[in-house]
Every structure is written in structure tokens, then in C-alpha cells.
C-alpha positions in Angstrom: -49.6 -19.7 -8.2 -47.4 -17.2 -10.1 -45.3 -15.0 -7.8 -43.5 -11.8 -8.6 -41.3 -9.5 -6.5 -41.8 -5.7 -6.8 -40.6 -2.7 -4.9 -43.0 -1.5 -2.2 -44.6 1.9 -2.4 -46.6 4.1 -0.1 -49.7 2.9 -1.8 -48.9 -0.7 -0.6 -48.6 0.2 3.1 -52.2 -0.4 4.1 -52.3 -3.8 2.4 -49.0 -4.7 4.0 -50.3 -3.8 7.5 -53.5 -5.6 6.8 -51.5 -8.8 6.1 -49.9 -8.8 9.5 -51.2 -11.3 12.0 -50.0 -12.8 15.3 -47.6 -15.2 13.6 -46.0 -12.3 11.7 -45.6 -10.3 14.9 -44.3 -13.3 16.8 -41.7 -14.6 14.3 -40.7 -11.4 12.5 -41.8 -7.9 13.5 -42.4 -8.0 17.3 -45.3 -5.7 16.9 -48.1 -4.5 14.5 -47.2 -1.8 12.1 -49.2 1.3 11.2 -49.5 2.8 7.8 -47.5 6.0 8.5 -44.6 4.0 10.0 -44.8 1.5 7.2 -44.5 4.2 4.6 -41.4 5.6 6.3 -39.9 2.1 6.4 -40.6 1.5 2.7 -38.9 4.9 1.9 -35.9 3.8 4.0 -35.7 0.5 2.1 -35.9 2.3 -1.2 -33.1 4.7 -0.2 -31.0 1.7 0.8 -31.7 0.1 -2.6 -30.8 3.2 -4.5 -27.5 3.5 -2.5 -26.8 -0.3 -2.8 -26.3 -0.7 0.9 -28.1 -2.2 3.9 -31.5 -3.8 4.0 -33.7 -3.7 0.9 -37.2 -5.0 0.7 -39.7 -6.1 -2.0 -43.4 -6.9 -2.0 -44.4 -10.5 -2.9 -47.3 -10.4 -5.3 -49.7 -12.9 -6.9 -52.6 -12.0 -9.3 -51.9 -8.2 -8.7 -52.5 -8.7 -4.9 -49.9 -8.2 -2.2 -49.4 -11.5 -0.5 -46.2 -10.9 1.5 -42.9 -9.2 2.0 -39.3 -10.2 1.6 -36.1 -8.4 2.4 -32.4 -9.0 2.2 -29.5 -7.5 4.0 -25.9 -8.1 2.8 -24.6 -5.9 5.7 -26.1 -8.1 8.4 -23.3 -9.7 10.4 -25.3 -11.4 13.1 -23.8 -14.8 13.1 -23.4 -15.3 9.4 -20.3 -15.1 7.1 -19.4 -11.8 5.4 -20.4 -13.2 2.0 -23.8 -14.3 3.2 -27.0 -12.3 2.7 -29.6 -12.3 5.4 -33.2 -12.9 4.1 -36.4 -12.3 6.0 -39.9 -12.8 4.8 -43.6 -12.8 5.8 -46.5 -14.3 3.9 -50.0 -13.0 4.5 -52.3 -15.6 6.2 -54.5 -16.1 3.1 -51.5 -17.0 1.0 -49.7 -19.4 3.4 -49.3 -23.1 2.5 -49.2 -22.4 -1.2 -45.5 -22.3 -1.9 -45.4 -18.5 -1.8 -42.4 -18.3 0.5 -40.4 -20.9 -1.4 -40.9 -19.1 -4.7 -40.2 -15.7 -3.2 -36.9 -16.9 -1.7 -36.0 -18.5 -5.1 -36.7 -15.3 -6.9 -34.8 -13.2 -4.4 -31.8 -15.6 -4.6 -31.8 -15.0 -8.3 -31.6 -11.3 -7.7 -28.8 -11.7 -5.2 -26.9 -13.9 -7.6 -27.5 -11.8 -10.7 -26.4 -8.6 -9.0 -23.4 -10.4 -7.3 -24.6 -9.3 -3.8 -23.5 -12.4 -2.0 -22.6 -16.1 -2.3 -25.2 -17.6 0.1 -28.6 -16.6 1.4 -29.2 -17.0 5.1 -32.7 -17.3 6.6 -32.9 -16.9 10.4 -35.1 -19.6 11.8 -36.3 -19.8 15.4 -36.4 -23.4 16.3 -40.0 -23.1 17.6 -41.2 -21.8 14.2 -42.5 -25.1 12.7 -43.2 -23.6 9.3 -39.8 -22.1 8.7 -38.1 -25.1 10.4 -39.3 -27.1 7.3 -36.5 -25.3 5.4 -34.0 -27.2 7.5 -35.6 -30.5 6.9 -36.2 -30.2 3.1 -33.3 -31.6 1.1 -35.1 -30.7 -2.1 -34.8 -27.0 -1.3 -31.0 -27.2 -1.5 -30.7 -25.9 2.1 -29.1 -27.0 5.3 -29.2 -25.7 8.8 -26.7 -24.4 11.2 -27.1 -23.3 14.8 -25.9 -20.1 16.2 -26.9 -18.5 19.5 -30.1 -20.5 19.8 -31.1 -19.4 16.3 -30.8 -21.5 13.1 -29.7 -20.0 9.9 -30.7 -21.9 6.8 -28.1 -21.4 4.2 -28.8 -21.7 0.5 -25.9 -21.8 -1.9 -26.8 -19.5 -4.7 -26.9 -21.4 -8.0 -24.6 -20.3 -10.8 -25.9 -19.7 -14.2 
């Protein structure tokens, strides 16, 4: 499955909201979004990207269909080192289990590295989240886990070119 990352626009808000399910709410958002609020959020992410500060987000696409969301925040200091970049993602239910998250994280790490935004990517993993916990257990992913305040951050060294 070929994956690409693209900026999110107002036109993507309905598809983004339609991709939310109880797992997305439980592990990432804390509540279901609405189209109007999602558009405002996408505008805020775009403004941050233009300014080069704060959280920035991208849509995860396959075959011209939105299949998820990934964001990164170099200014997040919640238990990670200053050079680390916090990553969050959600994959729509129909696209789960197909390597979408792994490829999206790899692509985002390339963006972070290429733009010299940080030295490591940190993914917050709640210990009860069995899907994301696989990051901690997967030596092939180049990741390792650390615990902080009952949360685990999986840290990926950003490869050098």
C-alpha cells in the first residue's frame, strides 16, 4: 500500500471526522470532532507550519483516499528531551493492520530529519494500547521504549542521510 503525507485542508474535514472511531477517541482525541471544529484545527496547524512553530499536522493518504492523520510537535516538552519531536497519529479503521502507521511515521521522520526539526521522534504510548505497544517490542522498527509518568514514549533515532 503506497502511502503519502499531504497538508490537510477544509475539504478534508468531513473525511477526517468520518474516520474517527472509539479507538481514536480513547487513545488520541478524547472526543469525536465535528467538521467546523476540525476545519478550525486544520487552519491552526497550517498557521503553525507557516510560522515554523508548534504542532503541525498532515493527512495520511493512500489511493487518493484519506486514511489517517499524523502530527508532530517540536515544542512539546511533556517528558521528552528538548531535541525530541513528539509524534501522534491515528489510522482510520478500514486502513488499520496494513502498515499505514509504520510508513506514515517513517515518512514523517524523513521530514523531521530533512528539515532539521529534531534529533529523535517520540511517540506517546499508553501501556494499555496494544497496537501502539508493538512499537516498543519491535526491534526491526529501530525503536525502544522509555517510561515516564505512566506513559511510554517510543523514541526513534532519526537516520542520517
